[in-house]
N, C-alpha and C positions, 0 to 999 in steps of 0.2 A: 786815666788811661792815655798813654801818649799816642802819637801819630802812628808809630810802627805797630803797636798793639791793635789800634783801630783798623789798620790795613789788613792785619792777619784775621781779625774777626770778620771783616767784610768778605775776605776771600773764602773763609769757611762758610759763610752764609750763601755765597754764590755757588759753592760746591754742593751744599745741602740742597739748594733749589734745583741744581742740575741733576742730582741723584733722584730727587722726587719726580722730575720730569721723565727721567729714564725709567723709574719704577712704574709710572703711569703708562708709558709707552709699552713696557714689557707686559704689564697687565692686560692692555688692549690686545697685544699680539697673542698672548696666551688664550684669551677669550675667543679670538678669531680662530686660533688653531683648534681649540676644543670644539667650536661650532663646526669647523670644516671636518674635523675627525668624526663628529656625530653624523654629519651629512653622509660621509663615506660609509660609515657603519650602517646607516639606515639603507643606503643603496645596496650594499653587499647583502645585508640580512634579507632584503625583499626581492633579490634577484631570483628568477625562476630557474636559472642555470646554477649548477653546483660550482662553488668557488672554494678553493682550499690552498693553503700554503704549507710547504714542508721544509724541514731543515735539511742539512747535508746527510743526515741518516735516514732521510725520507720518512720521517714521522710527522704526522699532521700537527701543526702549531696554530692553525687558524682554519675554521671551516664555517660555512653558512648553513642554515637549515636545509636548503635544497640539496647540498652535498650529503648531509646526514641521511636524508630521505633516499637519495640514489644509492648510497652504500648500505642502506637497510639497517641503520643503527638508531637507537633512541637519542634524543637531544643530549648533547654533552658527552657522548660516549665515543666519538670519533677522534677527539683530541688525544694526542700522545700515542696513537696506534700507528704502526708502520704500514705503508701502502702494500708491502709484500704480504701482509696478513690476508689480503683479499685476492691474491693472484695465484694461479697455478703455475707450474714450471714454465710452460710455453709463454704465458703472458708476462711472467716475471722477467724472462730473457728479453722480451720486446721492450719492456719498461726500462731495463738497464741500458739498452741501446740508446734510448732517448734521454736517459740521464746524462750520457756523455755529451749529448747535444747541448743541454742547458748549462753544463759545466764549462762549455766552450763559449757560452754567451749567446747561443742560438735558441730560437723558438721553433717548436715543432708541433704538428697536429697528426694524430693517429687514433685508430680505434683500439680500445683496450677492453677486454672482457674480464669483469670482476666476479667473484663468488661471494655472495652475501652470507652473513652468519646463519641464515636459515637454509642455506644450500642452493638458493636460486641464483641463476646467472643473469648478468646485466651487461650489455655492450654499451660502452661510453665513448663518444667522440671526445677526445681529450686534447686540449691545447695547453702546452707547457712552456712557460717562459722563465728565464733566470730571475732570481730575486737578488738584487745587489745592495750592499751596504753603502754608507756615505762615501767610502773610498773606492767604490766601483768593484769591489770584490764579491764574487758569487758566494752567497751564504745559504742558498736553498733555491726553491722554485715556487712559482705561483701557477696554479692550474685551473682551467675552466672545464667542467664536465657537462656534457649534454647527453640526453637519452637518445642513443643512436636509433632505437626502434621508432620513436616518435618522429625523428627527423626523416627516417626512411619512408614513413607513411606520407609525409608532406611532400617529399622530393620524388617519390616514385613516378608520378606522371611526367615530370621534367626529365628524370633519368631515362625513361622509355624513349622520349624524343631524342635525347642526347645520344643514346646508344644506336638509334636508327639512322643517324647521319653517316653517309658513306665515306666521308673523309676521316682520317685518323686525327684526333684532336688531343692536344696536350696544353694545359694551362700551368704556368709557373709564375712565381713572384719575381721581384727584381733581383733576388739573390740566387735564382735558378732552382728554388725549391718547388717541388711538385705540389700543385693545388688540386688538380683533378685531370683525368684522362678517360677516354672511352675505350671500349674493348677493341674496336677496329684499330686504334693506334697501337695497342699492345700486340695485336696480331701482325701488323705491318712491320713493326720493329722487333718482333720476336722477343718481347719482354717476358721473362719467366715469371710464373705466379709468385715465387718467393720475393720478387722485387716489387710486386704490385702494392705491397703494404708500406712502401717507403714514401708515403704521402708526408710532406713536410721536410723532405731532404732533397739534395740535388743528385741522388743516385741515378734516377731515370734519365735526366739530362746528360749525365756523364756517360750513360750507355750509348746515347745518340752520338755524342762527341767521339767516342771510341770507334763507332762503326762507320763513320763517314770517311770517304777516301781522302777528301781535302777539307777538313772541318774549318780551317782558317778562312775559307771563302765565305762562310756564313757567320762564324763566331769570332773571327780575328784569332788572337793567340790562345784564347781559352773561352770556355762556355759561360764565363761570368760577365762578359762584355755585352750584356743584354740591352743596356740602355742605348746602344748604338744601332740596334736592329729596327725598332719602331715598326711602322706599317710598311712592309716590304715583301718582295717575292723572290724566291730563289729556286734553282734547280740543284738537287743534291744527288751525288753519286755515292753509293755505298760500296764498301770493300767487297761485298759479295756480287757486285755487278749490277744490282738493281738501281733504278733511278726514280727519285721522288720529286714531285713538285711541292713547294712549301710556301705558304703565305703566313705572315706574322701580323698580328693586330695587337695594339697596345690596350691593356686594361687600365682604366682610370677610376679614381675616386676623388671627388672634389677638385677635378681638373688636374690632379697629380697622378703620374704613372704609378701603378701598383704591380704591374707584371705584364706578361705577354701570353697570347694564345697562338699556338702553332696549328696550322691546318695542313695535313700531309695527304697527298694523293699520288698513288703509284702511276708513273708515266706509262702510257700504252705504247707499245712498239708499232711503228708504222708498217703496213704490209709492204712486202718487197714487190716491186713492179716486175711483172713477167716480161720476158723478151718477146718483142713483136706486138705487145699490147698497145692499144691506142692511148 
């Protein structure tokens, strides 16, 4: 074997050793991936909240046992079934409205009443987020379902306190999407009942923006400049002549801003001083 052949053989051996190292590294990565996948599967399977994923035709392609229980179907019988199968005409229209939200890459939360196969009704607090592929394209949605009845029992005492506050309160996230509001807020701003269900969208904040005489004083050029408000106080004049005092407070999680809470109070008119009075 001459020198050139030896050099070729040695190069081949180095390449084989390199491929073997790559194979070992790939094997370790795959084992780690499988272990991580198993952890995620275990977490999803044991969640008390219903979790499901749908494709663009809104057929279930993944569900956990809690979701099957909420929808009232035996194990394994929710996969492949369309969400529309469990909705009446009214709730189907509402679901389609939020479909447009996740197709635009937005997350929304709303209440959805489903009809189980046995005919019973179930109200679910539903959070829907877009499911993206590796290229960032929307290929479906992931949803979390919670039993709204159980949540209502837990939150009822807090809701009573919240509704008893004399100020109108509106909480929004940093995108201007409604998180919650009390009835006094809806009355002050004359929000119609058909808009009340728009939790998870910016429709309510848009109503405020449109009714202000000079919205730029509070919001700048548009109502999406929320990060500039922070903890502040404002006097707002509405187009109908009313005047509101407004305080804003930042909501935080792990010291990061997550949204704002607006406190509205209708300004009282000062009594006119009578002529000749002391």
